[in-house]
MIDOLO-722434 format. One record per residue (C-alpha): residue number from 1; residue in one letter; x, y, z. Coordinates in pm, 1 decimal. Each point is the difference from the previous one (the first is absolute). Example, Ala and Ser with C-alpha at 12.3 -4.5 7.8 and 13.67 -1.06 7.14 Angstrom:
! MIDOLO-722434
<seq 1	type A	east 1230.0	north -450.0	up 780.0>
<seq 2	type S	east 137.0	north 344.0	up -66.0>
! end
This chain:
! MIDOLO-722434
<seq 1	type M	east -2451.9	north 170.6	up 3505.2>
<seq 2	type S	east 176.6	north 6.6	up 320.2>
<seq 3	type E	east 293.9	north -289.2	up 11.1>
<seq 4	type N	east -31.6	north -247.0	up -291.9>
<seq 5	type E	east -185.1	north -244.2	up 94.6>
<seq 6	type T	east 226.4	north -328.0	up -243.7>
<seq 7	type G	east 286.6	north 248.3	up 133.7>
<seq 8	type S	east 230.0	north 309.5	up 130.8>
<seq 9	type T	east 152.7	north 227.6	up -213.1>
<seq 10	type L	east 403.9	north 46.4	up 37.4>
<seq 11	type W	east -55.8	north 301.7	up 204.9>
<seq 12	type H	east -326.9	north -102.7	up 211.0>
<seq 13	type G	east 275.4	north 71.7	up 337.9>
<seq 14	type R	east 84.2	north 364.6	up -73.3>
<seq 15	type F	east -471.7	north 71.7	up -8.2>
<seq 16	type E	east -273.7	north -40.0	up 167.6>
<seq 17	type G	east -205.2	north -105.3	up -229.4>
<seq 18	type G	east 15.1	north -201.4	up -331.8>
<seq 19	type P	east -17.8	north 171.8	up -338.4>
<seq 20	type A	east -298.6	north 174.9	up -172.4>
<seq 21	type D	east -143.4	north -217.9	up -318.8>
<seq 22	type S	east 59.1	north 299.9	up -198.1>
<seq 23	type L	east 364.1	north 0.3	up 89.9>
<seq 24	type M	east 26.2	north -361.2	up -77.2>
<seq 25	type A	east -170.9	north 43.2	up -309.2>
<seq 26	type Y	east 208.2	north 258.3	up -97.1>
<seq 27	type T	east 345.9	north -103.3	up 69.0>
<seq 28	type V	east -50.0	north -372.1	up -107.7>
<seq 29	type S	east 238.8	north -96.6	up -236.6>
<seq 30	type L	east 9.0	north -435.8	up 12.6>
<seq 31	type P	east -227.1	north -12.8	up -316.2>
<seq 32	type Y	east 336.0	north 127.9	up -170.2>
<seq 33	type D	east 277.0	north -46.0	up 174.4>
<seq 34	type R	east -87.7	north -357.1	up 60.1>
<seq 35	type Q	east 228.0	north -112.9	up -274.1>
<seq 36	type M	east 297.8	north 63.6	up 210.6>
<seq 37	type W	east -118.0	north -315.3	up 198.8>
<seq 38	type P	east 372.1	north -161.8	up -102.3>
<seq 39	type D	east 201.5	north 296.7	up 50.8>
<seq 40	type D	east -182.4	north 49.7	up 332.7>
<seq 41	type I	east 62.5	north -375.3	up 81.8>
<seq 42	type A	east 386.9	north -5.5	up -112.7>
<seq 43	type G	east 83.9	north 335.0	up 169.0>
<seq 44	type S	east -148.7	north -142.5	up 358.4>
<seq 45	type R	east 205.2	north -303.4	up -73.0>
<seq 46	type A	east 319.0	north 181.5	up -41.5>
<seq 47	type H	east -114.1	north 247.4	up 373.8>
<seq 48	type V	east -54.3	north -298.6	up 190.4>
<seq 49	type R	east 339.8	north -182.6	up -119.1>
<seq 50	type G	east 139.2	north 356.8	up 25.4>
<seq 51	type L	east -161.1	north 10.2	up 365.8>
<seq 52	type A	east 93.3	north -348.8	up 126.2>
<seq 53	type R	east 397.7	north 96.8	up -117.6>
<seq 54	type T	east 30.9	north 245.0	up 264.7>
<seq 55	type S	east -201.2	north -121.9	up 225.3>
<seq 56	type L	east -310.6	north 147.4	up 48.3>
<seq 57	type I	east -158.4	north -305.8	up -15.7>
<seq 58	type S	east 64.2	north -313.6	up 76.8>
<seq 59	type G	east 80.6	north -275.4	up -256.4>
<seq 60	type D	east -389.7	north -237.9	up 49.7>
<seq 61	type E	east -157.8	north 379.3	up -23.0>
<seq 62	type R	east 145.9	north 69.4	up -306.9>
<seq 63	type D	east -83.8	north -333.4	up -106.0>
<seq 64	type A	east -339.9	north 8.9	up 55.7>
<seq 65	type I	east -82.0	north 357.2	up -156.0>
<seq 66	type L	east 182.0	north -175.5	up -334.9>
<seq 67	type A	east -227.8	north -269.8	up 23.1>
<seq 68	type A	east -304.1	north 215.3	up 29.0>
<seq 69	type L	east 108.0	north 193.8	up -269.7>
<seq 70	type D	east 48.1	north -307.0	up -248.8>
<seq 71	type R	east -346.6	north -52.9	up 94.7>
<seq 72	type V	east -123.3	north 336.5	up -81.8>
<seq 73	type A	east 164.4	north -0.6	up -300.8>
<seq 74	type D	east -162.8	north -322.7	up -78.5>
<seq 75	type E	east -324.7	north 114.8	up 60.0>
<seq 76	type L	east 14.7	north 325.5	up -203.3>
<seq 77	type E	east 148.6	north -230.6	up -282.4>
<seq 78	type S	east -269.1	north -189.1	up -11.3>
<seq 79	type D	east -238.7	north 234.9	up 70.5>
<seq 80	type S	east -148.7	north -132.6	up 288.4>
<seq 81	type F	east 198.1	north 219.7	up 261.6>
<seq 82	type I	east -363.4	north 259.9	up 165.7>
<seq 83	type F	east 51.5	north 331.7	up 35.8>
<seq 84	type V	east -235.2	north 222.9	up 252.9>
<seq 85	type E	east -87.9	north 338.1	up 61.9>
<seq 86	type S	east 308.3	north 150.2	up 188.8>
<seq 87	type D	east 255.4	north -167.5	up -218.0>
<seq 88	type E	east 32.0	north 370.0	up -224.5>
<seq 89	type D	east 338.2	north -117.3	up -190.6>
<seq 90	type I	east 141.9	north -285.2	up -77.6>
<seq 91	type H	east 257.5	north 31.4	up 270.4>
<seq 92	type T	east -255.4	north 69.7	up 255.7>
<seq 93	type A	east -167.9	north -357.8	up -151.8>
<seq 94	type V	east 287.5	north -215.3	up 49.9>
<seq 95	type E	east 123.9	north 167.1	up 325.4>
<seq 96	type R	east -345.5	north -150.8	up 123.3>
<seq 97	type R	east -23.1	north -325.6	up -135.3>
<seq 98	type V	east 372.1	north -88.9	up 133.4>
<seq 99	type T	east -95.1	north 95.6	up 367.0>
<seq 100	type E	east -267.4	north -229.0	up -59.2>
<seq 101	type L	east 143.1	north -255.8	up -98.9>
<seq 102	type A	east 381.9	north 74.8	up 204.1>
<seq 103	type G	east -187.3	north 136.3	up 280.5>
<seq 104	type P	east 244.1	north 238.8	up 275.1>
<seq 105	type A	east 304.7	north -31.0	up -206.4>
<seq 106	type G	east -208.2	north 79.5	up -318.7>
<seq 107	type G	east -32.4	north 323.8	up 176.1>
<seq 108	type K	east 349.0	north 76.7	up -3.4>
<seq 109	type L	east -3.1	north -13.0	up -400.9>
<seq 110	type H	east 3.0	north 400.6	up -8.0>
<seq 111	type T	east 303.3	north 53.4	up 263.7>
<seq 112	type A	east 235.3	north 227.3	up -98.9>
<seq 113	type R	east -237.6	north 73.5	up -357.9>
<seq 114	type S	east -258.7	north 268.7	up -95.0>
<seq 115	type R	east -231.2	north -24.1	up -297.6>
<seq 116	type N	east 241.7	north 262.1	up -176.5>
<seq 117	type D	east 290.5	north -186.6	up -25.8>
<seq 118	type Q	east -188.0	north -293.1	up -78.7>
<seq 119	type V	east -249.5	north 139.1	up -247.7>
<seq 120	type A	east 308.9	north 149.9	up -174.2>
<seq 121	type T	east 198.3	north -328.1	up 36.0>
<seq 122	type D	east -329.2	north -247.3	up -187.1>
<seq 123	type L	east -44.0	north 282.6	up -257.9>
<seq 124	type R	east 382.4	north 2.9	up -142.8>
<seq 125	type L	east -26.6	north -367.1	up 23.3>
<seq 126	type W	east -346.6	north 6.4	up -212.6>
<seq 127	type C	east 222.2	north 189.1	up -245.2>
<seq 128	type K	east 258.5	north -232.2	up 24.8>
<seq 129	type R	east -228.8	north -290.8	up -113.2>
<seq 130	type Q	east -247.5	north 186.6	up -206.4>
<seq 131	type L	east 205.4	north 257.4	up -255.5>
<seq 132	type P	east 234.6	north -302.4	up -129.1>
<seq 133	type Q	east -324.9	north -116.7	up -124.8>
<seq 134	type V	east -62.2	north 277.4	up -188.1>
<seq 135	type A	east 326.0	north 27.9	up -167.8>
<seq 136	type V	east -11.9	north -392.1	up -88.5>
<seq 137	type A	east -387.8	north 65.8	up -175.2>
<seq 138	type L	east 224.1	north 297.5	up -188.0>
<seq 139	type L	east 263.8	north -225.2	up -124.1>
<seq 140	type M	east -311.0	north -209.3	up -105.4>
<seq 141	type L	east -147.4	north 270.7	up -249.9>
<seq 142	type Q	east 429.0	north 46.2	up -76.3>
<seq 143	type E	east -16.4	north -358.9	up -164.4>
<seq 144	type V	east -364.3	north 109.9	up -172.1>
<seq 145	type F	east 164.5	north 323.2	up -176.5>
<seq 146	type L	east 378.4	north -242.7	up -109.5>
<seq 147	type E	east -233.9	north -246.0	up -97.1>
<seq 148	type R	east -216.0	north 219.0	up -230.1>
<seq 149	type A	east 263.1	north 124.2	up -114.3>
<seq 150	type V	east 175.6	north -273.4	up -130.9>
<seq 151	type E	east -304.9	north -117.7	up -183.5>
<seq 152	type A	east -41.8	north 328.4	up -134.4>
<seq 153	type G	east 298.5	north -38.4	up -209.9>
<seq 154	type D	east 23.1	north 276.4	up -306.1>
<seq 155	type T	east -332.3	north 141.4	up 86.9>
<seq 156	type Y	east -41.9	north 352.7	up 69.4>
<seq 157	type L	east -193.5	north 298.9	up 0.4>
<seq 158	type P	east -21.9	north 393.0	up 86.8>
<seq 159	type G	east 153.6	north 87.5	up 304.9>
<seq 160	type Y	east -154.2	north 310.8	up 132.0>
<seq 161	type T	east 29.4	north 349.7	up 109.7>
<seq 162	type H	east -286.7	north 233.3	up 127.0>
<seq 163	type L	east -190.8	north -316.0	up -99.8>
<seq 164	type Q	east 73.7	north 110.8	up -387.5>
<seq 165	type R	east 260.6	north -277.1	up -217.9>
<seq 166	type A	east 332.4	north 35.3	up 23.2>
<seq 167	type Q	east 214.1	north -174.2	up -100.7>
<seq 168	type P	east -2.8	north -405.5	up -79.7>
<seq 169	type V	east 72.9	north -232.0	up 296.5>
<seq 170	type L	east 34.3	north -377.4	up 31.1>
<seq 171	type L	east -279.9	north -168.5	up 205.3>
<seq 172	type A	east 270.8	north -162.9	up 196.3>
<seq 173	type H	east 136.5	north 301.8	up 76.6>
<seq 174	type H	east -301.2	north 181.5	up 109.5>
<seq 175	type L	east -68.4	north -306.2	up 231.1>
<seq 176	type L	east 280.2	north 19.8	up 137.2>
<seq 177	type A	east 17.8	north 320.0	up 126.3>
<seq 178	type H	east -309.7	north -62.9	up 234.4>
<seq 179	type G	east 274.0	north -246.5	up 122.3>
<seq 180	type W	east 299.6	north 257.1	up 86.5>
<seq 181	type A	east -295.5	north 153.5	up 210.8>
<seq 182	type V	east -117.1	north -272.2	up 214.9>
<seq 183	type A	east 388.9	north -22.0	up 29.0>
<seq 184	type R	east 19.0	north 242.6	up 225.0>
<seq 185	type D	east -304.0	north -6.8	up 192.3>
<seq 186	type I	east 165.8	north -321.1	up 114.0>
<seq 187	type D	east 328.8	north 204.9	up 40.9>
<seq 188	type R	east -197.5	north 256.8	up 217.6>
<seq 189	type L	east -177.5	north -289.3	up 215.6>
<seq 190	type A	east 298.1	north -199.9	up 69.6>
<seq 191	type D	east 195.3	north 309.9	up 127.2>
<seq 192	type T	east -319.7	north 115.4	up 193.7>
<seq 193	type L	east 43.3	north -390.8	up 147.8>
<seq 194	type R	east 367.9	north 113.4	up 76.4>
<seq 195	type R	east -81.3	north 306.5	up 208.5>
<seq 196	type L	east -319.8	north -201.3	up 171.6>
<seq 197	type D	east 242.7	north -279.8	up 123.2>
<seq 198	type V	east 35.4	north 175.9	up 369.8>
<seq 199	type S	east -105.2	north -164.3	up 324.1>
<seq 200	type P	east -216.5	north 241.7	up 220.0>
<seq 201	type L	east -88.0	north -247.6	up 287.2>
<seq 202	type G	east 146.0	north 121.8	up 302.3>
<seq 203	type A	east -121.9	north 340.7	up -72.8>
<seq 204	type G	east -283.0	north -3.0	up 240.1>
<seq 205	type A	east -285.6	north 221.4	up -27.4>
<seq 206	type L	east 303.1	north 321.4	up -50.4>
<seq 207	type A	east 285.7	north 5.4	up 232.5>
<seq 208	type G	east 130.6	north -396.7	up 30.0>
<seq 209	type S	east -9.1	north -175.8	up 297.4>
<seq 210	type S	east 157.8	north -39.0	up 337.4>
<seq 211	type L	east -21.1	north -363.6	up 21.9>
<seq 212	type P	east 312.6	north -202.0	up -155.6>
<seq 213	type I	east -176.7	north -118.1	up -369.0>
<seq 214	type D	east 186.6	north -83.2	up -283.3>
<seq 215	type P	east -82.5	north 208.0	up -346.1>
<seq 216	type E	east 344.7	north -147.0	up -187.3>
<seq 217	type G	east -119.3	north -349.0	up 59.6>
<seq 218	type T	east -356.5	north 50.7	up -92.3>
<seq 219	type A	east 69.3	north 194.3	up -295.8>
<seq 220	type A	east 296.5	north -336.5	up -100.6>
<seq 221	type D	east -325.0	north -164.6	up 107.1>
<seq 222	type L	east -246.4	north 105.3	up -269.7>
<seq 223	type G	east 233.5	north 44.2	up -292.1>
<seq 224	type F	east 50.8	north 366.7	up 64.5>
<seq 225	type A	east 338.8	north 160.8	up -153.1>
<seq 226	type G	east 1.9	north 230.6	up 235.6>
<seq 227	type V	east -106.3	north 184.6	up 345.6>
<seq 228	type F	east -148.6	north 326.6	up 93.2>
<seq 229	type D	east 208.9	north 285.1	up 122.8>
<seq 230	type N	east -231.7	north 229.1	up 148.6>
<seq 231	type S	east -340.6	north -117.1	up 141.9>
<seq 232	type L	east -186.6	north 259.7	up -36.9>
<seq 233	type D	east 43.3	north -27.8	up -361.7>
<seq 234	type A	east -40.2	north -385.3	up -45.9>
<seq 235	type V	east -341.5	north 47.2	up 140.0>
<seq 236	type S	east -88.2	north 358.1	up -176.6>
<seq 237	type D	east 156.6	north -122.7	up -353.7>
<seq 238	type R	east -230.0	north -67.6	up -258.6>
<seq 239	type D	east 198.1	north 75.0	up -292.6>
<seq 240	type F	east -38.6	north -391.4	up -83.7>
<seq 241	type V	east -295.7	north 76.5	up -99.0>
<seq 242	type A	east 32.0	north 293.0	up -172.1>
<seq 243	type E	east 275.5	north -157.0	up -207.3>
<seq 244	type A	east -213.8	north -286.4	up -116.7>
<seq 245	type V	east -327.2	north 157.1	up -7.0>
<seq 246	type F	east 151.5	north 217.1	up -256.7>
<seq 247	type D	east 187.2	north -269.6	up -198.0>
<seq 248	type L	east -356.4	north -173.8	up -58.0>
<seq 249	type A	east -116.6	north 397.9	up -109.0>
<seq 250	type L	east 280.7	north -58.4	up -274.2>
<seq 251	type I	east -96.1	north -315.6	up -60.7>
<seq 252	type G	east -360.8	north 58.2	up -90.7>
<seq 253	type V	east 146.3	north 289.1	up -204.2>
<seq 254	type H	east 182.5	north -249.3	up -191.7>
<seq 255	type L	east -266.0	north -211.5	up -19.0>
<seq 256	type S	east -231.9	north 260.3	up -74.9>
<seq 257	type R	east 171.8	north 120.3	up -293.0>
<seq 258	type I	east 20.4	north -367.5	up -116.5>
<seq 259	type G	east -379.1	north -16.7	up 26.6>
<seq 260	type E	east -63.3	north 304.9	up -203.5>
<seq 261	type E	east 207.6	north -109.9	up -264.7>
<seq 262	type W	east -238.1	north -370.4	up 37.1>
<seq 263	type V	east -276.5	north 226.4	up -51.9>
<seq 264	type A	east 91.8	north 198.0	up -344.0>
<seq 265	type W	east 185.4	north -331.3	up -165.1>
<seq 266	type T	east -343.8	north -195.2	up 88.0>
<seq 267	type S	east -242.9	north 296.2	up -163.7>
<seq 268	type G	east -142.3	north 6.1	up -350.5>
<seq 269	type E	east 203.0	north 274.2	up -51.7>
<seq 270	type F	east 325.6	north -175.2	up 51.4>
<seq 271	type G	east -96.4	north -351.2	up -58.6>
<seq 272	type F	east 409.2	north -102.5	up 77.4>
<seq 273	type A	east -94.6	north -233.3	up 317.4>
<seq 274	type R	east -284.8	north -258.1	up 110.0>
<seq 275	type L	east -97.1	north -130.3	up 273.2>
<seq 276	type D	east -101.3	north -307.1	up 83.5>
<seq 277	type D	east -308.6	north -106.9	up 131.1>
<seq 278	type A	east 104.0	north -99.8	up 344.9>
<seq 279	type Y	east 151.0	north 354.9	up 22.8>
<seq 280	type A	east -272.1	north 188.2	up -75.9>
<seq 281	type T	east -336.0	north 87.4	up 79.2>
<seq 282	type G	east -317.4	north 71.2	up -203.7>
<seq 283	type S	east -306.2	north 246.5	up 12.5>
<seq 284	type S	east -316.3	north -82.7	up 155.7>
<seq 285	type M	east -209.0	north 196.8	up -287.2>
<seq 286	type L	east 303.0	north 32.8	up -269.0>
<seq 287	type P	east -5.0	north -356.1	up -152.2>
<seq 288	type Q	east 362.0	north 109.1	up -197.2>
<seq 289	type K	east 139.2	north 113.4	up 266.7>
<seq 290	type K	east 341.3	north -130.3	up 119.6>
<seq 291	type N	east 137.8	north 206.6	up 275.6>
<seq 292	type P	east 362.0	north 33.6	up 153.8>
<seq 293	type D	east -116.3	north -41.6	up 357.5>
<seq 294	type I	east 378.5	north -40.5	up 146.3>
<seq 295	type A	east 188.3	north 276.3	up -173.8>
<seq 296	type E	east -301.8	north 262.5	up 61.8>
<seq 297	type L	east -9.8	north -159.2	up 363.4>
<seq 298	type A	east 432.2	north 23.8	up -5.4>
<seq 299	type R	east -32.6	north 384.6	up -56.1>
<seq 300	type G	east -319.5	north 119.2	up 185.6>
<seq 301	type K	east 200.8	north -219.2	up 336.3>
<seq 302	type S	east 295.4	north 194.8	up -52.5>
<seq 303	type G	east -204.1	north 281.8	up 136.3>
<seq 304	type R	east -85.6	north -177.1	up 304.9>
<seq 305	type L	east 288.5	north -62.0	up 21.0>
<seq 306	type I	east 192.9	north 359.8	up 42.2>
<seq 307	type G	east -317.4	north 90.3	up 225.5>
<seq 308	type N	east 179.3	north -290.3	up 209.1>
<seq 309	type L	east 330.0	north 159.6	up 9.7>
<seq 310	type T	east -164.3	north 344.5	up 61.6>
<seq 311	type G	east -226.0	north -43.0	up 236.2>
<seq 312	type L	east 323.1	north -168.5	up 172.2>
<seq 313	type L	east 264.2	north 263.4	up 17.8>
<seq 314	type A	east -340.5	north 259.0	up 85.1>
<seq 315	type T	east 1.4	north -229.3	up 343.0>
<seq 316	type L	east 371.5	north -2.0	up 10.1>
<seq 317	type K	east 22.6	north 375.7	up -20.1>
<seq 318	type G	east -48.7	north 166.2	up 388.3>
<seq 319	type L	east 103.8	north -303.6	up 194.7>
<seq 320	type P	east 185.0	north 72.5	up 315.9>
<seq 321	type M	east 246.9	north -254.5	up 106.7>
<seq 322	type A	east -88.9	north -288.4	up 107.4>
<seq 323	type Y	east -265.8	north -208.4	up -100.2>
<seq 324	type N	east -366.4	north 152.2	up -19.2>
<seq 325	type R	east -323.4	north -150.3	up -70.7>
<seq 326	type D	east 8.3	north 157.7	up -382.7>
<seq 327	type L	east 288.8	north -316.0	up -86.0>
<seq 328	type Q	east -296.4	north -274.6	up 19.5>
<seq 329	type E	east -75.4	north 170.8	up -337.6>
<seq 330	type D	east 294.1	north -123.6	up -174.2>
<seq 331	type K	east -138.4	north -315.1	up -24.5>
<seq 332	type E	east -302.6	north -9.5	up -240.0>
<seq 333	type P	east 185.7	north 198.4	up -271.7>
<seq 334	type L	east 309.1	north -240.4	up 44.5>
<seq 335	type F	east -182.5	north -273.8	up -20.9>
<seq 336	type D	east -297.7	north 94.8	up -229.3>
<seq 337	type S	east 277.4	north 126.7	up -271.8>
<seq 338	type V	east 193.3	north -359.0	up -2.0>
<seq 339	type S	east -332.9	north -188.9	up -26.4>
<seq 340	type Q	east -99.7	north 237.6	up -288.9>
<seq 341	type V	east 374.4	north -26.4	up -171.3>
<seq 342	type M	east -21.7	north -360.6	up 22.9>
<seq 343	type L	east -371.5	north -52.4	up -175.2>
<seq 344	type A	east 95.3	north 252.8	up -267.2>
<seq 345	type V	east 351.6	north -172.3	up -88.3>
<seq 346	type S	east -135.0	north -310.7	up -9.9>
<seq 347	type A	east -306.2	north 84.7	up -218.8>
<seq 348	type L	east 225.7	north 167.8	up -237.5>
<seq 349	type S	east 226.6	north -262.6	up -25.5>
<seq 350	type G	east -271.4	north -195.4	up -123.2>
<seq 351	type M	east -192.1	north 224.5	up -200.7>
<seq 352	type I	east 403.3	north 70.3	up -215.3>
<seq 353	type A	east 58.4	north -376.2	up 17.6>
<seq 354	type T	east -269.5	north -99.1	up -215.4>
<seq 355	type A	east -73.6	north 277.6	up -199.3>
<seq 356	type T	east 17.7	north 32.3	up -356.3>
<seq 357	type F	east 185.7	north 205.2	up -250.6>
<seq 358	type D	east -129.3	north 147.5	up -300.4>
<seq 359	type T	east 363.4	north 92.4	up -145.7>
<seq 360	type E	east -144.1	north 115.1	up -369.6>
<seq 361	type A	east -220.7	north 237.9	up 152.7>
<seq 362	type M	east 321.5	north 112.7	up 234.2>
<seq 363	type Q	east 248.1	north -40.3	up -308.2>
<seq 364	type S	east -219.1	north 186.9	up -234.9>
<seq 365	type A	east -93.8	north 288.5	up 244.1>
<seq 366	type A	east 426.1	north 28.3	up 103.6>
<seq 367	type D	east 54.8	north 30.9	up -436.7>
<seq 368	type E	east -180.7	north 372.2	up 5.7>
<seq 369	type E	east 288.8	north 174.6	up -245.3>
<seq 370	type T	east 29.5	north 254.2	up 224.3>
<seq 371	type T	east 110.8	north -205.4	up 301.3>
<seq 372	type A	east 314.5	north 1.5	up -205.3>
<seq 373	type A	east 38.2	north 325.0	up -2.5>
<seq 374	type T	east 286.0	north 34.8	up 311.4>
<seq 375	type D	east 202.9	north -250.4	up -201.5>
<seq 376	type L	east -41.1	north 200.6	up -328.7>
<seq 377	type A	east 200.0	north 267.9	up 223.2>
<seq 378	type E	east 263.2	north -199.2	up 87.7>
<seq 379	type Y	east 26.1	north -114.6	up -287.6>
<seq 380	type L	east 79.3	north 373.0	up -150.0>
<seq 381	type V	east 238.0	north -6.1	up 350.5>
<seq 382	type R	east 264.4	north -233.5	up -119.3>
<seq 383	type A	east 27.6	north 183.7	up -315.6>
<seq 384	type G	east 111.1	north 310.6	up 178.1>
<seq 385	type V	east -320.0	north 169.2	up 101.6>
<seq 386	type P	east -50.9	north 164.0	up 290.4>
<seq 387	type F	east -277.0	north -169.9	up 169.5>
<seq 388	type R	east -255.1	north 317.6	up 49.1>
<seq 389	type D	east 24.4	north 110.4	up -362.3>
<seq 390	type A	east -2.7	north -419.3	up -71.3>
<seq 391	type H	east -345.8	north 18.7	up 207.4>
<seq 392	type A	east -126.9	north 328.4	up -216.8>
<seq 393	type I	east 79.9	north -186.6	up -302.1>
<seq 394	type V	east -252.7	north -330.5	up 106.3>
<seq 395	type G	east -254.9	north 165.9	up 222.1>
<seq 396	type A	east -22.9	north 258.1	up -370.1>
<seq 397	type H	east -59.0	north -359.4	up -183.1>
<seq 398	type V	east -225.4	north -113.3	up 288.1>
<seq 399	type R	east -245.3	north 306.6	up -33.1>
<seq 400	type A	east 6.4	north -36.8	up -368.9>
<seq 401	type T	east -181.2	north -364.4	up 39.5>
<seq 402	type L	east -256.9	north 95.9	up 232.7>
<seq 403	type A	east -57.9	north 277.7	up -289.9>
<seq 404	type G	east -59.2	north -262.4	up -241.6>
<seq 405	type E	east 325.8	north 39.9	up -201.3>
<seq 406	type G	east 100.5	north -312.0	up -60.3>
<seq 407	type T	east 103.0	north -287.7	up 217.2>
<seq 408	type L	east 305.0	north 57.1	up 239.0>
<seq 409	type R	east 187.4	north -255.5	up -166.4>
<seq 410	type E	east -79.8	north 122.3	up -329.4>
<seq 411	type L	east 80.5	north 359.8	up 149.2>
<seq 412	type V	east 357.6	north -120.8	up 184.6>
<seq 413	type A	east 67.8	north -177.3	up -363.5>
<seq 414	type A	east -18.5	north 270.1	up -210.4>
<seq 415	type D	east 267.2	north 261.7	up 260.3>
<seq 416	type E	east 295.5	north -27.7	up -120.6>
<seq 417	type R	east 138.5	north 64.0	up 360.3>
<seq 418	type L	east -140.4	north -340.0	up 55.4>
<seq 419	type G	east -119.7	north -183.7	up -255.1>
<seq 420	type P	east -94.1	north -423.5	up -116.9>
<seq 421	type D	east 243.6	north -111.4	up 318.3>
<seq 422	type A	east -157.5	north 213.4	up 216.4>
<seq 423	type A	east -369.6	north -58.6	up -134.6>
<seq 424	type T	east 38.1	north -370.4	up 178.8>
<seq 425	type L	east 23.3	north 83.2	up 299.0>
<seq 426	type V	east -390.1	north 83.3	up -30.8>
<seq 427	type A	east -13.0	north -335.7	up -41.7>
<seq 428	type P	east -244.5	north -280.3	up 131.9>
<seq 429	type G	east 187.8	north -136.9	up 212.2>
<seq 430	type A	east 311.1	north 213.3	up 36.8>
<seq 431	type G	east -21.3	north 263.9	up 252.1>
<seq 432	type V	east 21.8	north -271.6	up 320.7>
<seq 433	type R	east 313.3	north -180.1	up -156.9>
<seq 434	type Q	east 208.1	north 365.2	up 60.8>
<seq 435	type R	east -4.0	north -24.6	up 377.0>
<seq 436	type T	east 350.6	north -111.7	up 3.4>
<seq 437	type S	east 99.8	north 131.2	up 346.0>
<seq 438	type R	east 50.5	north -166.3	up 344.3>
<seq 439	type G	east -348.6	north 7.6	up 145.8>
<seq 440	type G	east -201.3	north 87.9	up -355.6>
<seq 441	type A	east -271.2	north -127.0	up -84.3>
<seq 442	type G	east 123.7	north -217.9	up -301.3>
<seq 443	type P	east 60.4	north -332.1	up -113.6>
<seq 444	type V	east 406.1	north 63.5	up 23.5>
<seq 445	type A	east -19.6	north 108.5	up 382.9>
<seq 446	type L	east -282.9	north -227.7	up 88.5>
<seq 447	type P	east 274.2	north -269.8	up 24.3>
<seq 448	type D	east 218.9	north 118.0	up 270.8>
<seq 449	type Q	east -303.2	north 200.8	up 217.7>
<seq 450	type L	east -173.5	north -373.0	up 6.9>
<seq 451	type A	east 334.5	north -139.3	up 169.0>
<seq 452	type R	east -1.4	north 306.6	up 239.4>
<seq 453	type Y	east -313.1	north -59.5	up 29.9>
<seq 454	type R	east 42.2	north -409.9	up 76.5>
<seq 455	type D	east 237.4	north 123.1	up 234.2>
<seq 456	type M	east -167.9	north 185.2	up 239.0>
<seq 457	type L	east -278.7	north -233.3	up 18.8>
<seq 458	type T	east 312.2	north -261.7	up 108.9>
<seq 459	type R	east 78.6	north 260.8	up 295.3>
<seq 460	type E	east -319.7	north 74.9	up 105.8>
<seq 461	type R	east -69.2	north -363.6	up 12.5>
<seq 462	type D	east 264.9	north -70.9	up 226.0>
<seq 463	type L	east -74.0	north 316.1	up 198.5>
<seq 464	type L	east -373.7	north -126.4	up 29.3>
<seq 465	type G	east 148.2	north -333.1	up 47.3>
<seq 466	type V	east -220.4	north -128.9	up -282.2>
<seq 467	type G	east 122.7	north -286.5	up -184.8>
! end
């Protein structure tokens, strides 16, 4: 096309003709970056106030532009904003509309500002707005784990290594294990937010400005903790996006592990849990089916989150200083990862909160005699037997049991090195009570863990401002 009929580009003065349709179609980012409109409005307001402080615009011009920005914000909020063909991104759309509303004063909105520092500022503001919401959602999931752990009481199930029954653990202990992993996710998000809390506004296209701007004032106005030190770095840095997408990918990995367990636990082979009808799906062909789709999608979408991370890192790896249009590819993986994690956390929280545990099935599986093997070895250790010798003695009894030479309890009772006292360790429910060390899986250690878990949730609530 020649010049856009509905408006001109931000660079039209340098070019004799307008951009080709295919160029606009390929470079447009409005379909996804329009969600940054609150951040673009906020950044523009701060920039305009900064221009007025240094007398680059008059008080009347400031007021006219701010009034126009308020109007644009109202239109975007109410979904009455009319986009036109030349709006390649949310930044050009806002500036165009401000100029329509404010007249010549609107043409001064972009004074001493490039889209490079504008976009970098908007994206940091978006992260400051959205990542805390992810952390709050994760906190809610942690609270679900706590509620279910308290409800579980003394219920126990097999703990697994290599997906083989290993030792009995309290169900509460197992649930809290996921809660502690989520705590690290929240901590990582907080750390990422701390590092990204730096304003790039004022860096310009790459080298700053010859005009008397006020980067410190606009940073304070926007609530940033700091101001950029190097203009080249300020406009090209996307470390904070990579960090955020990594945080979200690792959250996805943790949610995938939860999903994998619930797929297994709700199967007929395990039978440890039953899903509420509201959090399960059926089959289009098999009437008897009740499918754990939420758990499966949490497992499946982790690949999407990992892909977002690897794709972003591949985009960033070869870019020279400073801004390159490749950086337009930073937003879709970030926005998608936040969206998918929020959906997953909400669905998993509801699924776990409403599920029913089959405690008999869990405890029956955990009471398999061989899960007492380590307790028997430690019984011998307390009697002075070196652990490797104790391991071999008990291992021989397990082998004999599997060969049909008697139950493990019978063989232990008949062994003078062990005897009837040790055989009581093979009794149902005995094994889980042996776990007494800090952070252990038994009822003696659980109250201390619950207290520390609750303290951790209190700290997180204070950090996130959640009552």
